[in-house]
N, C-alpha and C positions, 0 to 999 in steps of 0.2 A: 503494499498500501503506500500510496505517498503521505508525506508528513510535512504540516508546517505547524507552527508555532504559534499562539496567541500573544506571546511575550517575549521581549530579548533576554532575560534572564533563565527561562526553559531551554531553550535554542543555546545558551550558553553551558548549561548544564548536561545537554545530549552532547554536545563538541568537544567541549575542554576537559580533560581528564582531571586537572588538577582543581577545576572548579566545584564547590559544593554547594554555593549560593545560601548557606548558614545552614543547610539539613543536615541531618546525622548522617553517617556513612553508610548504615543499613539502606536508610530511604533512596540515597542516591545511586546505592547499586541497584536496588529495587527498580529504579526509573530507567536506569540505562538496559536492564534486561528486557523491561516491558517494550523500549523503544526497540530493541532487535526483533523481538515477537511481533508487535505491530509492523516494523519494515517487512517481515517474511511472510506474513499473512496476506491471501488473496482478497479476502474481503473478510467482513466482521464475524461473517459463520464461524471462521477458524478460532475465534474469542472462546464461543459457545462451547465448543469441544475440549476445551482446555478447560475443564469445571474449575481448578484451583485460581483460576484468573477472577472469579467472581464478575462477571461479565452483566453488568445492569444497565438499563434506560434508566434515567433519572425521572422522575415524576413533579408534577407541578409546574412552577414557572421556569423550569429546568428540564422540561420534558425532552427538548431537542439535543441532551445532553447525554452521555455514557461516562461509566466510571469502568475501571480495571483496578483489582486492589493489587496494591504494593506490598501490602503486610495486613495484620489486623487492623490495624489504625488508621493507615496512610491510603488513598486512591489518588488514582490518576483519571482527572475528569478531561472528556473530550468531547468533540463533534466531529461528526461523519458527514463530509460533503460527495454526495454522490455524482459520478463521473465516469466516463468512457474511456479506457478500457479499466482504468482503476479509480475507486474512491481514495477519498484525502482524509487522513487523519488530521484534524486542527488540534493540537495540544493545550488546554486552556489553564491546567492548573493542576497543583498538586495539595489536596486538601486533607487534613485532619478530622476524622469522620468521629472523633468522640469527644 
């Protein structure tokens, strides 16, 4: 899948191995692992197959967004922009769900 970032900090976190954006090492490692999975996916159906990712469509005023689990506490929030031949994932944020 194609990837875009909603903000420069997340783009740097993905691209620069020595940048942590003030997140704990565990969160950074999980984020980078998810980015590899996202880039390798053909479409969002691949996320459903990997149950451990806890792929979820958000509700309410965020019903256009989705999340993947980084760990029990943190989620990667993103939007899916439909396109041919590949959809684009727009990475919005890393959020604390507790």
